[in-house]
C-alpha positions in Angstrom: -115.2 23.3 46.1 -115.2 23.0 49.9 -117.3 26.1 50.1 -119.7 24.6 47.5 -119.9 21.5 49.7 -120.8 23.6 52.7 -123.6 25.1 50.6 -124.7 21.6 49.5 -125.0 20.7 53.2 -126.6 23.9 54.4 -130.0 22.4 55.1 -128.5 19.4 57.0 -130.3 19.1 60.4 -128.3 18.4 63.6 -128.5 14.9 65.2 -131.1 15.9 67.7 -133.4 17.2 65.0 -133.2 14.3 62.6 -136.1 12.0 62.0 -135.3 8.3 62.8 -136.9 6.2 60.1 -137.9 2.6 60.7 -138.8 2.1 57.0 -138.7 3.9 53.7 -140.9 3.6 50.7 -139.8 3.7 47.1 -141.5 7.2 46.5 -139.6 8.5 49.6 -136.3 7.2 48.3 -137.0 8.7 44.9 -137.8 12.0 46.4 -134.6 12.0 48.4 -132.6 11.0 45.4 -134.1 13.8 43.3 -133.4 16.5 45.8 -129.8 15.3 46.1 -129.3 15.1 42.4 -130.3 18.7 41.9 -128.1 19.8 44.8 -125.1 17.9 43.4 -125.6 19.6 40.1 -125.3 22.9 41.8 -122.2 21.8 43.6 -120.6 20.7 40.3 -121.4 24.0 38.6 -119.2 25.8 41.2 -116.3 24.1 39.4 -115.4 26.4 36.5 -113.7 23.5 34.6 -116.9 21.5 34.7 -119.1 24.5 33.9 -117.1 25.1 30.7 -117.6 21.5 29.4 -119.9 20.8 26.4 -123.4 19.8 27.6 -122.9 16.2 26.4 -119.8 15.8 28.6 -121.4 17.5 31.5 -124.3 15.0 31.5 -122.0 12.0 30.9 -119.8 12.9 33.9 -122.8 13.8 36.1 -124.5 10.5 35.4 -121.5 8.3 36.0 -120.4 10.0 39.2 -123.7 10.9 40.8 -124.4 7.7 42.8 -120.8 7.2 44.0 -120.5 10.9 44.9 -123.7 10.8 47.0 -122.7 7.6 48.7 -119.4 9.1 49.9 -120.9 12.4 50.8 -123.6 10.8 52.9 -121.1 8.5 54.6 -118.8 11.4 55.6 -121.8 13.5 56.7 -122.9 10.7 58.9 -119.4 10.5 60.4 -119.6 14.2 61.1 -122.9 13.8 62.8 -122.4 10.5 64.7 -118.7 9.9 65.0 -117.9 6.2 65.6 -121.6 5.4 66.0 -121.8 5.7 62.3 -119.8 2.4 62.3 -120.7 0.7 65.6 -124.5 1.5 65.4 -124.5 1.7 61.6 -126.2 5.2 61.6 -126.6 6.7 58.2 -128.0 10.2 57.4 -129.7 9.3 54.1 -130.9 12.9 53.7 -130.7 16.2 55.5 -133.7 15.2 57.6 -133.7 11.4 57.8 -131.4 9.0 59.6 -131.7 5.2 59.4 -130.1 2.6 61.7 -128.4 -0.4 60.1 -129.3 -0.3 56.5 -129.0 -4.1 56.4 -132.1 -4.5 58.6 -134.1 -1.6 57.3 -137.6 -2.3 55.9 -138.4 -0.9 52.5 -142.2 -0.5 51.8 -144.2 0.0 48.6 -141.7 -1.5 46.3 -144.2 -2.7 43.7 -142.9 -0.2 41.1 -139.5 -1.8 41.5 -140.0 -5.5 41.8 -142.6 -8.3 41.8 -140.3 -10.3 44.1 -140.1 -10.3 47.9 -138.6 -6.9 48.7 -136.5 -8.5 51.4 -134.9 -10.8 48.8 -134.1 -7.8 46.5 -132.6 -5.9 49.4 -130.5 -8.9 50.4 -128.7 -8.7 47.0 -127.4 -5.3 47.9 -126.9 -5.5 51.7 -123.3 -6.7 51.5 -122.3 -3.4 49.8 -123.8 -1.4 52.7 -121.6 -3.4 55.1 -118.5 -2.9 52.9 -119.1 0.9 52.9 -119.1 0.9 56.7 -116.1 -1.4 57.0 -113.9 -0.3 54.2 -114.8 3.4 53.8 -116.4 4.8 57.0 -114.0 3.1 59.3 -111.0 4.3 57.4 -112.3 7.8 57.4 -112.7 7.7 61.2 -109.3 6.2 61.8 -107.8 9.0 59.8 -110.0 11.6 61.4 -110.5 12.7 57.8 -110.6 16.5 57.3 -113.1 18.6 55.2 -110.3 19.3 52.8 -109.6 15.6 52.3 -113.3 14.9 51.9 -113.6 17.5 49.2 -110.5 16.1 47.5 -112.0 12.6 47.3 -115.3 13.9 46.1 -113.6 15.8 43.3 -111.5 12.8 42.4 -114.5 10.6 42.1 -116.1 13.0 39.7 -113.1 13.4 37.5 -112.2 9.8 37.0 -113.5 9.7 33.5 -111.1 7.5 31.6 -112.9 5.0 29.4 -116.1 7.0 29.6 -118.0 8.6 26.7 -116.5 12.0 26.7 -114.5 14.1 24.2 -110.6 13.7 24.2 -110.4 17.4 25.2 -112.5 16.6 28.3 -110.1 13.7 29.2 -107.2 16.2 29.2 -109.2 18.7 31.3 -109.9 15.9 33.8 -106.3 14.9 34.0 -105.3 18.6 34.5 -107.9 19.0 37.2 -106.7 16.0 39.1 -103.2 17.3 39.0 -104.3 20.6 40.3 -106.2 19.2 43.3 -103.3 16.9 44.0 -101.1 20.0 44.2 -103.6 21.7 46.4 -103.7 18.7 48.8 -99.9 18.7 48.9 -99.9 22.4 49.9 -102.6 21.6 52.5 -100.4 19.0 54.1 -97.2 21.1 53.9 -98.5 24.5 54.8 -101.7 24.1 56.8 -100.9 20.8 58.6 -97.2 21.3 58.4 -96.8 17.5 57.8 -94.1 17.0 55.2 -94.1 13.2 55.7 -97.7 12.6 54.6 -97.1 9.7 52.2 -98.7 7.1 54.5 -101.8 9.2 55.0 -102.1 9.9 51.3 -102.0 6.2 50.6 -104.9 5.6 52.9 -106.8 8.5 51.3 -106.4 7.0 47.9 -107.4 3.6 49.3 -110.7 5.1 50.2 -111.1 6.3 46.6 -110.3 2.8 45.2 -112.6 1.0 47.8 -115.6 3.1 47.0 -115.1 2.8 43.3 -114.7 -0.9 43.5 -117.8 -1.3 45.7 -119.9 0.9 43.3 -118.6 -1.1 40.3 -119.5 -4.5 41.9 -122.9 -3.1 43.1 -123.7 -1.9 39.6 -123.0 -5.4 38.2 -125.5 -6.9 40.6 -128.1 -4.3 39.6 -127.5 -5.1 36.0 -128.0 -8.8 36.5 -131.1 -8.1 38.7 -132.6 -6.3 35.7 -131.6 -8.9 33.1 -133.2 -11.7 35.2 -136.4 -9.7 35.9 -135.7 -9.5 39.6 -136.5 -5.8 39.3 -138.9 -4.1 36.9 -136.8 -1.0 36.2 -133.2 -0.2 35.5 -132.0 0.6 39.0 -128.6 1.8 37.8 -127.9 5.6 37.9 -128.5 5.7 34.1 -131.9 4.1 34.5 -133.0 6.5 37.2 -132.0 9.4 35.1 -134.1 8.0 32.2 
């Protein structure tokens, strides 16, 4: 899946060629999201276990993992591009062509399709999660000097955490088997490639990244749900809503 990730990122511009955006409109964000969704689908289909699943389960896994997968992929891509400036300057490559500085102070234009409220208020509901991604995820990745193999492991783990989701029992077994397989692959990577038999402490921090990003996404999705219930937003801004 690492080679598939390289293919996913094949159009990524270098830092010097990126366009620094001072603001983004909702149509721009939707276009970026759409391109990344298609590209992620291609990435997933490189996994033979995923490709062999029934269509219903493919779609279920795709929908529940898409947002969280893209969040981590873009975070680690930003780390590759900017190093520690991804944390200190809060640089985020939101797409292969666009970088933003400090998502907490970004201006979002043309949000009438999303909300009748002040866009800055809506944005303030979600700003804390952007800060947590930087502090809890990006910083840990940098401290570890996370490798491409570890990034791929985390991305695959995020996809195959399907317990409690609307999938067939057989798919649950496939997911469990797949996670065991990539855990064995990671063990072999530490033992044979890095020649680091005492990797327990590092693995704990790798898994803490998984737990952090899952918790952040869960809490963010609850805020999005309440925003819709109380008519703060006009559409379902969850991943499910965007698919629909």
